[in-house]
N, C-alpha and C positions, 0 to 999 in steps of 0.2 A: 619493342624494347630498345632503349638506347643507352649508351654509356657516356658519361661526362667526365673527362679527365680534369681533375683539379690538382692543386698543389699537394693535397694529401691523398687520401684513399680514393680510388676510382669507383665511385658509386654508379649503380645502374638505375635507370629510370623507366617508368612506364606510364601510360595514360589509362586511368581507371575512373569511371564515373565522370568523364569529362574534365578530370583534373590530373595534372602531372604529379606523380608521386615517386618516392624512392622505393625501389624494389629490393627485397631481401631474398636472395636466391642461393646463398652459400653460408657455410659456417664462418668463413672469414668476414662476411658482412656483419654477422652477429658480433664477432670479436672486435670489430672496429666501430661499433655503434657510438662509442665515446667521441669519435671524430665527426659524427654527423651533426651538422648545424641544426639547432633546435627549431629554427624557422622552417625546416623541411619535414618535421614530424607532423603526422596527421593529428595526433593527440598529444597534449602536454600533461594531462593527468586524468585518471579515471577512478571511480569509487571501488572499494574493495568488496562491498556487499551487492547482492542482487544481480550478479553476472553469471552467465553459464560457463564459468571457469572455476575450478576447485578453489574455494575460498582459502584453504590452507596455503596454497601457492601464493595467492595475492597477499595474504598477511605476512608471509615470510619475505616477500619483496618489499613490502611496506615497512621498512626498517625503523622509521620513527613512530610508527603506530598511530598515525593521524587519520587513518581510514581512507587515504588517497595514495595511489601509485603514481609517482612522478617520474619524469624523464631521467633524472639523476639516479633514481633507485633502479630503474630498468637497466640503465647502463652498468651499474654496479653488479647487478645480477648476471648480466651478460658476460662481463669480464670474469666473474667467479666461475660460472658454468663452463665457459670455453677453456679455462685454464685446467679443468679437471677431466675433460673428455678428450680422448685421443682423436677420434674422427669427428671433427666439428660439424661436418655436413649431416651427420646422423641426427643432430638436434632438430633439424627441419622435419624429420619424419614424425615426431611427436609420439614415439613409442614408449609404452609403460614398462618395458623390460630392458634392462641394461646388462650386457655381458660384463663379467668382472674384469676381463682383460681389456674392456673398453675404457676403464678408468686410467687416467694418466698417473702412473706411479713414479714418474721421474721427479715430481715435486714432493716435499715432505707432507703437504696437506693431502695430496692424492694417495700417497702410500698409507696414511692413517685411515683414509676413507676405504681403501681397498681392504685393509685388515678388519676394519669395523664391519664391512659388508660380510666378510666371512664369519665374523663373530655372530652376527645376526642369524645367518643361515644355520650355524651350529646350535644357537639357542632355540631355533625353531625346529631343529631336527631334520633339516633339509640338506641333501647332498647333491648340489648342482653348481654349475659355474655361471649362473646368472641370477639376478635379483630383481624383483618387481616392486612397483609402488606399494602394493598391498603388503608385501613382506617387510619393507623398510619402514612403514608408517604404523604398523600394528604394535604399539609400544606395550600393550597389555600382554600380547602373546610373546613378544621378545623378552620381556623381563619377568614373565610368570615364574614363580617359585625360585627367583634369584634372591640371595640374601642381601646383596648390596647392588645398587645401580646408579650411584653417584648423584642422586637428587637431594641428599641430606635428610631423607625420611626413612625411618626404620619401622618395620612391621613385626608382628610376632614371629614371622619366618626368619627375620634377621638374627634372632637369638637362638642359641642351642639349649640354654637353661630354661626349664619350665617356669621357674619363678620369674625370670625376666620376661618371658612370653606373657604371663599373666599380668605383670606390672605394666607392660606396654599397652595391653588391652584396657587396663584400669585407667591409665592416663588419658587414653583416647576417649574413654567414656565420660570422664569427669571434666577434663580441660577442653577437649575437642580434638578432632583428627584432621589429617591432610591426606589426600589421595596420593598414594605412591605411584611411580611409573608402572608398577605391576598391576595397578588397579585396586590394590588393597588399601584399607584404611591404616594409616600410620601416624607417627608423631615426630616432631622436629626437636632440635635442641632447645628452642625457645619454650616449647610446650612442656618439656621435661623440667626446665628451670621453674616455670610457672607452677607446676604441680608440687614440687618440693617446697617452694615458697609458701604455697597455700597450706601445706601440711604444717609448716613451722608456725605460721600465723594463727592457724586454728588452735594448735596445741598451746601456744602462748596465751591466747585469749581465754581459753578454758582454765589455764593455770591461775589467772588472776582471780577467778571466782573461788577456786579451791584454796587459795592463800588467804581469803578473807576471814579473819578471825572473829569479827563482830557480826558476821552473817548479814551485813547490810546490803550486800549485792543480791543474796538469795534469802530474803527474810522468811520465806515459807518453803525453803529447801527446793526439792525437785518440783514442787507444785507452784513455784513462784510465777511461772509464765501463765499457767491456767488461772491463778488467783488474780493476776493483773487483768487478764482478758475478761474475767467475770465482773470485776469492779468497773472496768471501763464500759461494759455493756449496760450497767445500771447508773452510771455517773450522772448523766443528764436528768434522769428521772428522779434521782435522789436530790439533786440541786433544785429541781422544780418543787419538790415536796417542802423543803426547808424555806423556800421563798414564799410559798403560800402561808406557812406558819408565821413568818415575819409580818405578812400583811394583816393577819388576824390580830397579832400583838399590837400592830399599829392602829387598827380600828376594828373593834368587835363587829361592827355593822357589816363588814365584808365577809363574814364567816360563811354565809350561805353562798355567796358568789364564787368563792374560791374552792368550795367543796362540790362534789357531784350533786346535781339537782335531782329531785324526785321526778321532774318532768322528763329528763333524759332517760332515766331508768324506766319510767312508765312507757316511753315510746317503743322500747324493745322488749318489754315484759311479756307481751303476747306471743313472742317468738321463742324458739329454742335457744336459750341463753348460751348453751354450749357452743353454738355456732356464731356467737357475736363477740368473739375474743378480740377482734380488731377494734370494735367500738369500745369495749370495756377497757382495752389497753390505753385508750386516750384519757381515762379518768386518772386522778392523782394516785401516786404509789400507795398512799395510805390516807386516811381521813386527817386533814391538817388540824392541829390543836394549838392552843396558846402556849403550851409548855415546850413545843418544838422538839419532841422526841419521836424518833422513828421506831414504832413498835415492831418487834420481830414476828408477832403472832396475829397481826391485823393488816397484812399486805394485800393489795389489789390482787384478786385471783389470777388475772392475766399475767401478772409479774411474779407470782409465787415461785415457779420453777427456777427462774434466773436468780431470785433473791435467796432461795435455798442453797444454790451453788456458792454464792458469796458467803453465806453464813457458815457453810461447812468448811470452806477453804480459808476464810479470813476471820470472820467475826467471832466464831466459837473459840478460835485460837487466841485472838487479841482480847476478847471480853467473854471469858468462859461462862459466867453466871448472869450476864446482863439480859434484860428483857427488851431493851431498846438501845438506841444510839443517838447521840446528839450530833449537831453539825460539826462541832469542833473535833469530836472523836472520828467522824467520817473523814474529815480533812487530814487527820493524822494518819489514817489508814492509807489514803492516796499518797501522802508525802513519803510513806515508807517504801514506795516503789522507785523513788528518784534514783538511787544508786544503781538499781537494776536496769532502769531505762538508760542511764548513761553508759553502763557496761554493754548493753545491747547495741547502742548507737555506735560503739567502737568495735563492733564485731568484724572479724577478718577470717578469711579462709572458708567462705561459704561454699565454694566449689567442692570441697572434700567433706563437708559436714555430714553428708549422707553415709559416709564410710563408718561413722561412729568414732568416738574419742579413742577407744582401745585400739582400733585398726590404724588410726592416724599415728598414735604413739608407736605401734609396732613397725610401721613403715619408716618412721623417722629413725628408729633404733637400728633397723636393718641397713639403712642408708646405701642404696644401690644406685644412686644417681651417677656416680663416676663410671660405673659399668655401662649404663645406658648411653652416656655421652661418648664413651669409647666406641660403641657401636655406630653412633652417628658419624664420628670421625672416620671410621673405617669405610662407611658408605661414601662420605665426601671424597675420600682418596681416589675413588673411581670416577670422579666427575669428568675429567678430560676424556676418558674412554667412552663414557656414556654420552657426553656431548657429541663426540665423534659419531656415535651411532645415530643420534638425532640428525647430524649433518648428512648421513647417508639418505635419510628420508627426504631431506631438503633437496639433495642432488637428484633423486628420482623424480620428485615433483617438478623440479625445473626442467629436467630432461624430457618429461612428458608434455608439460604445459607451456613452456616458454615460447615455442614456435607459434602456438595458437595465440598467445598474448601479442606477439609481434604482428601477426596477421590482422589483429584488431586494433593495434596501437600505432603502428607505423604506416601501414599500407591499406588496410580495410579490405583485403581480398576475401575474407570470409563473408562479408556483407554483400559484395558485388559478385561473388561466385555462386549464386543460388542455383545455376544450372548444373553445378557439380554437387549439389546437395549440402552446401555449407551455409551457416548462419552466423550473424554477428553475435558476439557474446552478450550484447545488451538486449537481444531478442528473448521473448519469453513464451511465445506460443502462437496459436491461430484463433481468430474470432470468426464464427459463422453467424451471419445475420443477413436478413433480407435477400435470400438466394445468392449470397456471396460469401467468399472466404477471404478474409484479410490476413495475409501471410506475414505482414510486418506488424508485430505488437511489442510494445515495450512497457515494462513495469514502471509505474510512477512512484517515486520515493516520496515526493512532497507536492501535493496538488497546488499549494500556494505558489511554488516556484514556477508553475506552468500557467500562471495567470495571463501573461503577455508574450513571453518568449516564443511559444509555438506559432503565434500568428505570423511571425517573420519567416516561417518555414515555407509558406506558400502551398502547403499540402492540406487536403481535406482530412481532418482528424476527428476521430470518435473517442471520447473519454468514457470509459465504462467502469463501473464498480462490479467486481467479480466476487462471488460467494461460493465457498465449497462447504456444503453441509457435512460431507464425510470427514473433512479435516477440521471443521470448525474455525475456518479462517476466512478473511476478506482481504482483497487487495484492489488497487486501482491500476488500470492499464490505459494506454493510448494506442489506438489502432489506426493505421494509415490506409485510407480508401483511395484507390486509383482507377476504379472502373465501375460502370453501372450507373443506375439512376439513384438520385439522392432525395427524391421527393418524400419518401416515407421514413427517412432517417431523422429522428427527433429524440430529445430527452424523454426517457421513460420506456423506450422500445427495448424489448428483451432479445437476447441472443444467447449463444452458447460458446464458451471459451475453453479451449484445450491447451494446457501447458505442455511444455516440451517433454515432460515425463509421462504424458498420456492422461493426466488427471483432468476431469471435467469440472467446470465452474459455471454457475448461473451468472450471466452478464446482463447489465442494464445500462443503457446510455445515460450519462449524467451531464454531458456537455458536448456540443458540436462546434468545431472550428471550420467554417465554410471557406472553401477555395475551389477553383476549377478542378474537375476530375479528368475531362477529355475534351478534345476539340469538337467531337460529335455532340456532346452534351451542350457545349457552348453555342453550337450552330442553332440548335432548336430552343435554346433558352429564351430568346425574345418572344417567340411564338407562344411558348408555354406561359410566359408572363402575361401576354395579351389575353390568351384564353382564360387564364386564371382571373384576370381583371374583369373580363366580360362575365364570367361565371359568377364572380362575387357581386357584380352589379345586378345581374338577373336575380340572384338569390335575395339581394337587399330589396330590389323593387318588388319581388313577389311577397316578401315579408311585410313591406310597407303597405301594399295593397290589401294583404290579408288583415293587417291591423286596422286599416281604414274601414274595410267591410265589416269587421267585427264591431268597430266603434259605431258605425251607422246603424247596424242591426240592434245594438244595445240601446242606442238613442231612440230608435223607432219603438222598441219594446217598452222603454220607459215612458214614452209619450202616450201610449195607449191607443186603442182603436179610434178614439174620437179626435185625434190630432188632425189639424188641417193639413192637406196635401199642398205642395207647392204647385202653382198653375204652370201649364206648359208655356214656355217662352219661345214663340216662333222666330223672334229675331236672333236669339242665341243659337237656335237650331240652324238657321240660314247661315250664320257666321261660321259654324263648324263645317257645314257642307261646303262653303266657299273655300275654307282652308284646306279641306281634304282634296277638293278639285285642283287647287293650285299645287299641292304636293304631288298629285298624280301627273299634272302637266309637267312639273319639273323632272320627275322620274322619266316621263316619256321623252323629254328633250335630251336627257342624259343617254337614254337608250339609242335615240337617233344618232347622237354624236358618236356613241360607241360603235354603232353599225357603220357609220362613215369611216371611222378609224380602221375598223376591221377590213373594210373594203379597200382601203388605201395601203395596208401593210401586207408584206409577204409573210409566209409562215415562219421563215427563219428569223424574221425581225421580231416576231412575237416571242420566240424562244430567247432571243438576246435580251428583250425587255424584261421578261420574267426573271432571267438569271441576274440581270443587273439589279432589279428590285430586291431579290433575295440576298444578293451580295451586299447591297446597301443596308439591309436590315441586320443580317447576321455577321457581316464582315468585321465590324468593330469588336463584337463579342468574341469571335474566333481569334482575332489578332491578339487581344488582351489575354485570352486563355493560352494561346500558343507561347506568348512571352513568359507567362507565369509557370507553365508546365515545364519549360526549359530550365527554369531557375529554382525548381523545388529543391529544398535543402533540408536534410535531416539534422544538420548541425544544431540549430536552435532547440530542437526537442531534446537532444542529448545534453546540451548545455543546461537546460532546465532540470535535467536529471543528475547533475553533479559532474558531468564530464567537462574537460577543458578542450574543446575542439579547435584545432589550430588551422584547419583547412576546410573547404567546402565538402560536404557529403551530398552530392547532387543526386536527385532521383528524376532523371529526364524521362521523356515520353516513352522511349523504347524500354528502359529498365523498369519504369513504373508498371508496365503491362504484366510483369512477372510477379508483382506484389499483391494483386487482387484477382481472383478467378470468379467468373460469373457463371451461373447455372446455364447449361446449353441443353435444350431438348431436341431429340431427333425429329425430323419432319415426317409426319405420318398422319393418315386420316383415321380418326378414332370416333367411334359412336358413343355419345354421351346421352343417356336417357333423360338427364336433367338439364341438357343444354337449352338455351333460349332459341326458339324457332321463329324464323322470320315470317310475318303474315303474308298471305297471297297478294294483298293489294300493294304491299311494299315491294315485292318482287316485280309486280307489273309496272310499278312506278319507276323502278330502277331500269327495267328493260326499255320503257318509253324514253327515259332521259338518254340512255345509251344510243337509241335509234336517232333521236334528234341531234345528238352530237355528231354521229356519223353522217347524217344527212347534211348538216351544216358544213362539215368538213368537205364532203364531196362537192357541194355547191360552191363553196368558197374556192377550193383549189381548181375546179373546172373553170370557173369564171376568171380566175387569175391567169390560168394558162391561156384561155381564149384571148383575154385582154393583152397579154404579153405577146401572143402570136400576131395580133392585129398591129400592135405597135412595131413589131419587128418588120412586118410587111410594108408598113408605111415608110419606115426608114429606108428599106431596100428600094422602093419606088422613087423616093426622093433622091437617093444617090444616083439613080439611073438618069435623071433629067440632064439636059445639055446645059452648058454654061450660058448659052444665049437665052434660054428660057429663064434661067436664074436672073440674068441681067434685066430681062423684060419685066419680070415680077418686081424686081427692086425699083425699076423706073416707075412702074405703075403705082407702087406703094408711095413713091415720092410725090407723084402728082396728086394722089388722094390726100396726102398730108398737107400739100400746099393749098 
């Protein structure tokens, strides 16, 4: 850790995750957050939802309510919190209990909070000198059975008079209710005003009908509504009847066509006609005639009940002795409802209609609206005190959660401090899959936002859809894989996800973002690719040969037993034999050359050659993997999840090993009755190969040692010769050359 003295506050710094970050180690650091350059913050904003931090705290910090916690809001919260706590260093502990004497009462705001905290404890019936988050945030318990609590909502408990209690309940039932801080249903001043306005409107609307001297509004008195409904139910059928009559008057030849035909009746006559009411209802209301009079006693049986209602409510009153009715008379009946329809269209006060007109008039006469509004005013008078009680809850939430927020906002120590059992607030649980446990899992808020951004992270990512049948919920997560083999990880593979609350979810891979996992995996990757390539080629060749064989067999079967066989081609056979001979000769030449090379190289040279070849094959893959593993960055994943990451969140090789654990089995010899047993001939073949290798090694090294000894002896004898002999040899060589 290092300090950097600047013109302002002397901030302390540390290296975490390969990045230099500001370190928050004291309450004074929190108090001076406003002086910290935003370029030095690890995070510039984070979402309010889906984090392992009390959402109530984050919503309180998010003062503009846009769903994001930004730097300015964190700074404002820090200044407010540190101004109200005596021991600022205690904020770093993240304790959910605050001693009352820990509140700074030197300021007016602090004194109000101290008094409100004591008020809360009294309301809860607690006698102690400390308050917890649970005490301060349980508004239902705090305000239970209180008459007034400052929210402008009154409940039956707010009134002492039984009449007012009943009236408040009536208003809540007819106009609607609002939940009071005590948890009870209550009403506001607006709802009281709306209730009395509805009473007045309904009474006035009913008065208009009562004042109608000509009975035009209610032509049939109390039965007017039922009479109109009955007429409207028959109106289309009556209009149809009169139109059929007009067509007969127009041309007598259509009489049979517009009446019910004998054929239609004959089609259903063999059945129980009592069950054919739907079919009969499609026939005319009555048999149409040229005189166009609707007879009262010859109505279609399917329509007789409806017509009987109309006759009883309307026709008998309007036409007492009539046997039928004309179209003009029917039109007059319908027109008689116009005033009633207009009156109904102007209906007001429907909300209180169910009370009945007498009760409405009684409530208007009693006129207790002023008393109810006085209760609301009395409740609002305690708003400042009640808001102060809410501020105590805010203080306790900040006191408990603010340090944790800073550890995940400014420095990210919770994420990098896994050996101490901490986790980032963006983490959501563990994924078990393919004999591994992925410890770093993040809930995905929007899969569309993760389309391209996570590729920049350089990490191997598994996107999974998780389903909890117990909860009836689904969610998407992304898990970071940092160890193990990746060959079996593919979309559709199932696993099991455990959230941080211990709940289990069925997980299925939906998307894989491939990147290097380890240098070891990168080393063997080229060989695996070659092996896979060869395996695919062998499989393809076998499939092709199988298809060819099947095709030839099918062709032979189709040709039949009498088909001519192809004669033996001696020339072709000789050519094949020659090609095979040349191939064997080539292989022999290669083996001879290899033997000569083996003879000329020392054992250590072979080791160097093999190592060089392997380095040539695996070196580039390992180097690229090493570079990517050093630069793995969680920032793009968090950015896709709505965070504004201002610094790299590196997951290097050493730290990455802590994020994925692989199953480790103890070394032991176990008997498996279903294990595959090696045949005796294969064991013999392995032993023979091992003996040949040992024999070759003995011969090779013995011969090399012998050769090296001879060479050493020759050099020794040569060095022992006299200079004269050397000169003679040189002279002799010169003469020979001449």
